[in-house]
Each structure stands twice: as structure tokens, then as C-alpha cells.
SEZA-250362 format. One record per residue (C-alpha): residue in three letters; x negated, y negated, z. Coordinates in steps of 0.5 Angstrom, whole numbers, plus 500, padded with zeros to 3 digits. Layout:
N
ALAXYZ;...
This chain:
642
MET293696627;PRO298702627;GLY301704633;ARG300711637;THR303714643;VAL299715649;LYS300721654;LEU301718661;ILE303721668;GLY309725668;GLY310726660;THR312719659;SER310715653;CYS308708651;LEU307705644;LEU300702643;LEU301695639;THR296690635;ALA289689638;GLY290696642;LEU294693647;VAL300696650;VAL308694651;TRP311698656;LEU318701654;GLN322704659;PRO321708663;ARG315705666;ILE309707670;GLY310715669;GLU316715673;ALA323718672;ALA328713668;GLY331711675;ASP325709678;GLY323704672;PRO323697673;VAL330693675;ALA327687670;HIS322687665;TRP320681660;VAL315681655;PHE312675652;ASP312676645;PRO315671640;LYS318676636;HIS323677641;LEU325670642;MET333670640;ALA332663637;PRO325659636;ASP326655643;GLY328661646;PRO331664650;LEU327671651;PRO331677653;GLY329682658;ARG326689656;VAL330691662;GLY335688666;ASP339684661;LEU337677664;PRO334672659;VAL328668660;THR330660659;PHE324655657;THR324648659;GLY321646653;PRO319649646;PRO315655648;ARG308656646;PHE305663644;LEU299666643;THR300671638;GLY294675638;ASN286675640;PRO287679645;THR294679646;ALA301676645;ALA303671651;LEU306665653;GLU302659654;PHE303654659;ARG299647658;SER304641660;GLU306639667;THR313640665;ASP312647662;ARG316652666;ALA320659664;TYR326661669;VAL331666670;ASP338663672;GLY339664679;ARG346666679;ALA345671673;LEU340674678;ALA345674683;LYS351677679;ALA346682676;GLY345685683;VAL338687681;LEU334683686;PRO330689690;LYS332688698;GLU329694702;ALA322694697;LEU319690692;SER314691686;VAL312685682;VAL307687676;VAL304681671;TRP299680666;VAL296673667;ARG291668665;VAL289663670;ASP286657666;ARG286652672;GLY286653680;GLU289649685;PRO285644689;PRO283646696;GLY290647700;GLY294647694;LEU298653691;GLY300655684;GLY305660682;ILE305665677;VAL312668679;CYS316666685;LEU323666688;PHE322662694;GLN325657698;ASN322653704;HIS329653709;PHE326648715;ASP322653719;ALA325659716;ASP322661709;ARG326665704;GLY324670698;PHE317671695;LEU311668691;LEU306671687;GLY301666685;TYR294663686;ASP290658690;ALA283655688;ASP280661686;ARG284667689;PHE290670688;VAL296670693;PHE302674695;GLY307671699;LEU314674702;ALA319673707;ALA323678710;GLU328679716;SER325682722;THR328688726;ILE332683730;GLY335680724;ARG331673724;ALA327670719;GLY321666720;PRO315663716;MET313667710;THR306671710;PHE301670705;ILE296675703;ARG290671700;GLY286676696;GLN278678696;THR277677688;ARG275671686;PHE278670679;ILE275667673;PRO279662669;GLY280664662;ARG280671664;TRP286676664;TYR288680670;HIS293685672;LEU296683678;VAL301688683;ALA304685689;THR308691693;TYR312691699;ASP315697702;GLY319694708;GLN313694713;ARG307693709;MET305688704;LYS300689699;LEU296685693;TRP293689688;VAL288686682;ASN286690676;GLY288697679;GLN284696686;LEU287694693;ASP285687694;GLY289685701;GLU295687705;SER299685711;VAL304688716;GLU306682719;GLN313682715;SER318688716;GLY325689714;PRO329687708;ILE327681704;ARG330675705;TYR332671699;PRO334664698;GLY341662696;SER344664689;GLY343658686;VAL335659686;ALA332661680;LEU326666679;THR321661676;ILE315664671;GLY309660670;ARG310655676;TYR310654683;ARG317651685;ASN320651692;GLY327652690;THR334648692;ASP340652695;PRO346648693;THR350651699;ALA345648704;GLY348641703;TYR341638702;ASN335638696;ASN329641698;ASN326641692;GLU319638694;ASP314643692;ASP313643684;VAL306645681;PRO305646674;PHE301652672;VAL296652666;GLY294659663;ALA298664660;ILE303670662;ARG303676658;GLU309680662;VAL313680668;ALA316686671;LEU320687678;TYR321694681;GLY326696687;ARG320700690;ALA313699692;LEU309702687;ALA304707689;GLU296707688;LYS296712683;ASP302708679;VAL298701680;ALA292705677;ALA295708671;ALA298701669;PHE292698669;ALA288703666;ALA293703660;GLN291696658;ARG284695661;ASP281692655;LEU285686656;ALA281685663;ASP275687659;ALA276681654;ALA271675655;PRO274669658;VAL277664654;ALA275656654;ALA280652657;PRO284649651;PRO284642650;HIS289638655;PHE291632658;VAL286631664;ILE291626667;PRO298626664;PRO301619662;TYR302614668;LEU304606668;GLN300600670;HIS302593671;PRO309592669;THR311585668;THR318582665;ASP315583657;SER309588658;ILE306594661;THR300598661;VAL300606659;MET294610661;TRP292617660;GLU286622660;THR284627655;SER279633655;GLU276631648;PRO276624645;GLY281622640;PRO285615638;SER290613643;VAL298613640;VAL304610644;GLU311611641;TYR316607645;GLY323604644;THR330602648;GLY333609645;PRO332616644;LYS329614637;LEU322612639;ASP322606633;GLN315602635;ARG308605636;ILE301602638;GLU295606636;LEU288604638;GLN283608633;GLU277608637;PRO276615640;ALA277615647;THR278620653;LEU281615658;HIS286611654;GLU289605656;VAL294601652;ARG298595653;LEU305594650;ASN307587649;GLY313583647;LEU318587651;GLN325585653;PRO325583661;GLU329588666;THR330593660;LYS329601660;TYR324604655;VAL323611653;TYR315613651;ARG311618649;VAL303618648;SER299623643;THR292624642;ALA289627635;LEU283631637;PRO277633632;ASN279640632;GLY286638629;VAL290639635;VAL295634637;LEU296633645;THR303630646;SER306628652;GLU313629654;VAL318623653;ARG318619659;THR321612661;PHE319606664;GLN323599666;THR320592665;ALA320587671;VAL327585673;LYS329577672;PRO328573678;ASP335573681;SER336581680;ALA336586685;PHE330591686;SER326595690;PHE319598691;ALA316604695;VAL310603700;ILE305609701;GLY298609704;ASP292614705;THR294620700;GLN287623701;LYS285630701;ASN292633701;PRO295634694;ARG301638696;MET303633701;THR302627697;GLY306631691;ARG311632696;VAL312625699;ALA311622691;ARG317626689;GLN321624695;MET319617693;TRP321618686;MET328621688;ARG329614691;ARG328611684;PRO324605686;HIS322599681;PHE314600683;ALA310602688;ILE304599692;HIS299604695;CYS295601702;GLY288604700;ASP285611701;VAL288613695;VAL282619695;ASP278622700;ASN271621696;GLY271615691;PRO265618687;ASP268625686;LYS272625680;ALA276632681;GLU279628687;TRP282623683;VAL284628678;ASN287634682;GLU289630689;LEU292624686;PHE294624679;ARG296631678;PRO301631684;SER303624683;ALA305625676;PRO312626676;LEU312619680;LEU307615676;GLY309617669;ARG315613671;VAL314608676;ALA307603676;VAL303603682;PHE299597685;PRO294599689;CYS289596694;ILE282599695;GLY280603701;ASN274605705;HIS274612702;GLU274609695;LYS267607697;ASN268601691;HIS266606686;ALA267605679;HIS273610678;TYR277606682;TYR276600677;LYS277605671;TYR283609673;PHE287603675;SER288597670;LEU290591675;PRO290583675;ALA282580675;PRO278581679;GLU282588681;TYR279588688;TYR283582690;TYR289580686;SER296577686;TYR303579682;ARG310576681;TYR316581681;GLY323579681;ASN323573687;ALA317576690;GLU310575690;PHE305580692;PHE298578695;VAL293584695;LEU286584698;ASP280588700;SER279589707;ASN272592706;LYS269585704;PRO269579708;LEU275575710;ASP273570714;PRO274563713;LYS268562708;SER269568704;GLU272568697;GLN278572698;TYR280567704;ALA280561700;TRP283564694;LEU289567699;ASP290560702;ARG290557695;LYS295562692;LEU300562698;GLY300555698;GLN302555691;SER307560691;THR314558690;ALA317566691;THR323567696;TRP319573699;LYS312573700;PHE308580702;ALA301581703;TYR297588703;HIS290591705;HIS287597707;HIS285596714;PRO290593720;ALA291586723;TYR295590728;THR295597730;SER297601736;ASP292607734;ASP289611740;ASN281611738;ASP279607732;TYR279600735;GLY277603743;ASN278609746;THR284608749;TRP285615752;ARG278614756;GLY281607759;GLU277603754;PRO281596752;SER284596745;LYS282591740;PHE289592737;GLY286592730;ASP281590725;SER277584726;ARG276582719;ALA284583717;GLN285579724;GLN282573721;LEU288573716;ILE293572721;PRO293564721;LEU293564714;PHE300569714;GLU303564719;LYS301558716;HIS304560709;ASN310563712;LEU308570710;ASP314575711;MET311582711;ASP304585711;PHE302592709;ASN296596711;GLY294603711;HIS288606714;ILE291609721;HIS295615719;VAL301614722;TYR307609721;GLU308603725;ARG312597725;SER311591729;TRP316586732;PRO316579728;LEU309576730;ARG307569731;GLY302565735;GLY300572739;LYS307573741;VAL314576739;ASP318570734;ARG324573731;THR325567728;LYS319565724;GLY314571725;VAL311576720;VAL312583720;TYR306588720;ILE307595717;THR302601718;SER304606713;GLY298611712;GLY302617712;GLY301619704;GLY297626706;ALA291624710;THR290628717;LEU295625722;GLU292621727;ASN295618734;PHE298612738;ALA295610745;PRO298613751;THR301606753;ARG306602748;SER303596745;TRP306589746;PHE307588739;GLN310595737;ALA317595735;GLN317602732;CYS312608731;ARG312615728;VAL307620727;ASP309624721;TYR308624713;HIS312618710;TYR313613705;CYS317606706;LEU322603701;VAL324595701;SER330593697;ILE331586695;HIS337582693;GLY336574693;ASN335572700;ARG337579703;LEU332584705;GLU333592707;PHE327596709;LYS327603710;ALA322609712;PHE323616710;ASP319622712;HIS317627707;LYS323631708;GLY327625706;GLN330624713;LEU331616714;PHE327614721;ASP327607721;SER330601718;PHE331594719;GLU334588715;LEU332580714;THR336575711;LYS333568709;
């Protein structure tokens, strides 16, 4: 369509492009040149400096860099940058921002055209444009984003006495429709925050005042992702919040002033046709990105789920060249491919793909895995439990686990809050844990919240019969049980465990199940605050204690109680530091935290109420155990030697 000029307030003109949509030229929004944007990016592939970027700014001379090859819409109804992968991200380098000196300090407006294709789970938060850092109890920067169905504007400023505190978030009133375009404007004038949606005021707050408090110069301006930035001058890594965005962004502009109502209305009116366009269906995508299961010295399973059926393809190799390939021709949405004939203790790279009937090929990023180590090699494994119903914290703990580079992870059950709810598996377990589970296999046990649902058996590929099983790794053997089912001496699991423990030749022996054999919990096994005596654990799990002691088990893990607790080595109902079994409760993966009894239990060595994970490192006859909180701080450790 030929371009034509349109008269705006104050005599400023703009050019109408293909499909009747406006691309702003400076100055913007009917203001004098000095009041225009300090930075502005239009996501049209014709502006790229190279096929993979960067994309120069229309204003501000600050290029946008992409973490992978960018995907663009080229029309119908507009040119835009699409985000589909869990790794997609665009950003402006933080040091370049600082050097340019364009970040507004006293007042701010952020203007975007955006299409959100997928909201975040309840309690989650996604980012469209953010320059944000959580600095312990003092937030820094700003965020324009969304949650399950509303747009969100967050900002942290200095008060009149110069102190920073928590960021204030405005949650808008408009429920966005996935796949529909929206014009968003977030403004701050030094005293009042406002969020505008399609030209209308959608929320405001006066809780922040004074100059905007920004992160350090190393934190990038992120576009198309929620990202809690890292300040290299702070001496620590605080990049634990990193949530991908699924949708599209047409343009982003920053102003050093708070746009007035008439300016916001004019900007929206100029491109209103975009907001009136019909919602688009979500494009084909990975419902669950690739993740790993059941590694041995010569095999591993790769799984993923796609929105539409197609054949399953895994390419892999020991170097940059993916020179091996396995393909399953039967179309599927849930893909499960076993790679056999691998070398022990070897690093591999892999990539999965699925060709869909409409010609689209979904291809993952290249990831890594390692086969199980040899019996005499050192290794480590991470421990987590009760990730239910808190995807933001689950993601944070999972990323902290990944930073320690464990060989594999064990999960002590209650992986989700409601086993029959598929959305919880997708959005609250696999999505936030993707950076870990795509590189590190997890061996779970089943908790009570899974409700023995088919999803547990569908999404995990474990040794038969799956609700109980065992496996070897290095010089250790692991025995996994279902404490929802009978564990008495006449039960199937009891007989199996007695036999397997008796046959084991492993140097180290570990068991795990969901319910605790020993716990100092305050009210699950007797309300101790009201003076009731505690049973100190689950009666089913306690039936296993004689077997653990008979076969010299080293350590028993459980979840269920949403705390951390470590016992002394125990045998025969008392502390035995020579031959006792250590019991670990690790239920801090995301579920609502619980509490301990008001008086200390006789078996309790350490306890903590916090979100956390554990790391066990083994070499030969030496074991090191460490427990870390969700910020990566060590809070408990001990060693065992045989």
C-alpha cells in the first residue's frame, strides 16, 4: 500500500506503511523534537544490520541484540518480532545504555505494541520490557509485563529521604486476550505511576516517589522476557528469575517524561487498526521443551511435548557436529526417544525436532547431557521436594541447582499440586524447571498430590514398575518407594526393598519416598502447639526403619513437610554416630512453607524453614552434603567417610 502523511497534534507528521500501520518517525506523539523519545526500536526485518541482527535504534543509537536468530512477522497485520522458544530474548547492552546516558531518571514513559500469546501461571510474572534487579530487600529499575491475564507495570524509586525499598506493581484492570495486539504505555512523573492500555488509564499508584533507582551498569534492558538482572559490581549473581515470553513485539519507545493523557490517546489512535485485528491462534510450539530421563553409562531418554503431532527426531553427538540421529516415524505429541550405545561418563550435545503437518518444523536449541559416570568416578546429585503450586520459586530453586552442575537430581514427591491438572505439569513444573531438566535428568518419587494420576507415568520414564524402582549411579544405589501405598512387612514394596538392599554391592545406599520416617513437624502428626504428642513421622514410612538399619542404609530422603530438617545418625531409636542412618527432609521446592514443633526433637540435628535444595557429592568412600537456600547461600553441611 502506498504511504500517505497524516496530520497529528502540533503539526507533526508520520508515515503510514504497509497494511495501514504507522511507523513513527521522530519527533513522536505530537511534541517538539526535544520532547520525543530518548530511545526507540521498530522490529521490522528490513532494518536489520545482518540476518541475525543487531537491529539499530530509530532513536538513541542503541542497537538491539538477539540471543538467537530472530523470527519476524512481515505483515498481516504488521511486521513484528516473534518470541516462541524458551531461549528467545532481545536486549540492549547495559554498559552501552549507561554510556549513552539515555535512561530517564526523574520521569519515564515506556511505550510498546505487544501481542501476548501465553499468560503466566497464577503467581507468575512475565516481562515485555524490563530493566530490573531484585537487590535483596531493595528492588531497582522498572518492568512492563503481564501475569495470567492482566498487564503489569512495576517501578522502584528513591523516597524523599533517598532510600530504596520494594518495587511497586500496578496490575491493570483489562483482561488481555491471548493473540490480540495491545498498545501499552507505562508512565511515571516522579510521584505517580500510571498504566495505560489501548489509550485508556488502566491503573495507577502513588506509592513510589523521587528519582528512579536503576541497577548497576551491567544490567541489560531486556525485551521479550522477564529477567532479574545481574549487577557485576555487587559481588554476587542474582539472576535467578528468568521467564521466557511467548508472543510478538512491534516496537518499543522510551521517553524521559510522563506522557500526558492526550499524547497516549493520540499514539493509540494512530494505529488503532492493529488493536482491532482479530486474535491470532497460537503458532505451533513446544508445550514442554526437551528434558532428560534415566541416564545410565550407555543410554539416556529424551522427552518433549509439542502442540501438534509429528515424528520424533533427536540429533546428537560428542562434539559440535550432531553426527548421530534417531527418528521415530509414528506421529506423536508426547515424544520419548531412548538413545542407546553411548559412551560412559561422556558429554554429548543434542537437539530435538518435530515436523508438523502444516510444514512447520519445531527445533529446539542445542543442549547437553552426560552419561552416568563409572563406579570409581566422583559425582554429585541434587535433592528437591514439594515444588507444587509456586512456579516462580520452583524456577528460582531449579536455576540455583543448575548453577551447581549436578550429574542428576532426585525429587522427593509432590512435583505438582494437583496431579490430574495437565496445566500444572506444563506451567508449574516443566516450564520453570526447563533450564535444569533439559540438561540434568531427574529421578522422582510419587507424592500424595500427584494422586497416582496417569500424568505422572506419562511424563516420567522410569524403571518398572515406576511407582517404586531402583537404579545405580557411580558407586551408589538408590531405592525409590511410594509411601502412599502399603509399606508393611507383608507388602510388595517391603519384600522388594528387603531383597534389593540385601543384594546391593554399592558403596553408598540411599532411599527416598515422599512421607517422612522422622520429622519434627508441628501439626501433621499431632498438633504440638496444643500440647498433643507428636508421632514424629508417618506410620507407613516408619515401617521401613528396621530394613534401613538391617541393611546399613546411609541416608533416607523425604519431602511432604515443607521445611528442611536433618537428623542425627539414628539406629535402634537413638543417636548412633557410627552406624546410624541419616534422615533428610527436603520439602522446600516451592510449596507453602510449614513450621516445626515448639520444642526440639531428640533426633533433630539441624532445621530451617526456607525454600532450598540439597547437594550430595561423592568420591570413593567420602561423601559431602550441603544444603543451600533459594538465594544460593549455604546453611548446612556435613561429611561422611567409610
